[in-house]
C-alpha positions in Angstrom: 6.1 -7.0 -46.4 5.7 -5.6 -43.1 8.7 -3.5 -42.2 10.2 -3.4 -38.3 10.4 -0.7 -36.6 11.8 0.1 -32.9 9.7 0.8 -30.5 12.2 2.9 -28.4 10.4 6.1 -29.0 7.0 4.8 -27.6 9.0 3.6 -24.9 11.0 6.3 -23.7 8.5 8.9 -24.3 6.8 8.7 -21.1 10.0 8.3 -19.1 9.3 11.8 -17.5 5.9 10.6 -16.3 7.1 6.9 -14.8 9.5 8.5 -12.1 8.3 8.0 -8.7 6.6 11.0 -7.1 7.5 12.9 -3.8 5.1 11.1 -1.7 6.3 7.7 -3.1 9.5 8.4 -2.3 9.0 9.7 1.2 6.4 6.3 1.8 9.7 3.9 0.4 12.1 6.5 2.9 9.7 5.2 5.7 9.7 1.9 4.9 13.7 1.8 4.9 14.0 0.5 8.7 11.6 -2.3 8.2 13.1 -3.4 4.9 16.7 -3.6 6.5 15.5 -5.4 9.5 13.9 -8.0 7.0 17.5 -8.1 5.3 19.0 -8.8 8.5 16.6 -11.5 9.4 17.2 -13.3 6.1 20.8 -13.2 6.6 20.6 -14.7 10.2 18.6 -17.5 8.5 21.1 -18.2 5.7 23.6 -18.4 8.2 21.8 -20.7 10.4 21.2 -22.7 6.9 24.9 -22.9 6.0 25.7 -25.3 9.1 24.5 -27.4 11.6 22.0 -24.5 14.0 23.2 -24.0 17.2 22.2 -21.8 20.2 23.8 -18.9 18.7 22.0 -19.0 15.6 18.9 -20.0 16.8 19.5 -16.6 19.1 20.3 -14.5 16.1 17.5 -15.3 14.4 14.9 -14.4 17.2 16.8 -11.0 17.8 16.1 -10.2 14.3 12.7 -11.6 13.9 11.8 -9.4 16.9 13.3 -6.5 15.4 11.3 -7.4 12.1 8.2 -7.0 14.3 9.5 -3.8 15.9 10.0 -2.0 12.7 6.7 -3.2 11.3 5.0 -1.9 14.4 6.6 1.1 14.3 5.8 1.5 10.6 2.1 0.8 11.0 1.9 3.3 14.0 3.6 5.8 11.4 1.3 5.3 8.6 -1.8 5.3 11.2 -0.7 8.6 12.4 -0.2 9.9 8.8 -3.4 8.9 7.8 -5.3 10.4 10.7 -3.7 13.7 10.1 -4.0 13.9 6.6 -0.6 13.4 5.4 0.6 10.6 2.5 0.6 7.2 3.5 
């Protein structure tokens, strides 16, 4: 007969090492504007899907998509600058 044991100790034994590093947290913080812009785009698309699309919906989606592109460009430029100066990307 084999005994059943919990693996809780094995799972939580390395919890301190599984936390994100400061560099990873900084990278996430830099991506927040792009993430929020993508959320706004999804919201605009959902609104457009909930009823018959009209010009206001189309304008809202185009504006949100433009914001996504703008934030992605800004993020790419910040990341490229960080890499060229030797910072964490």
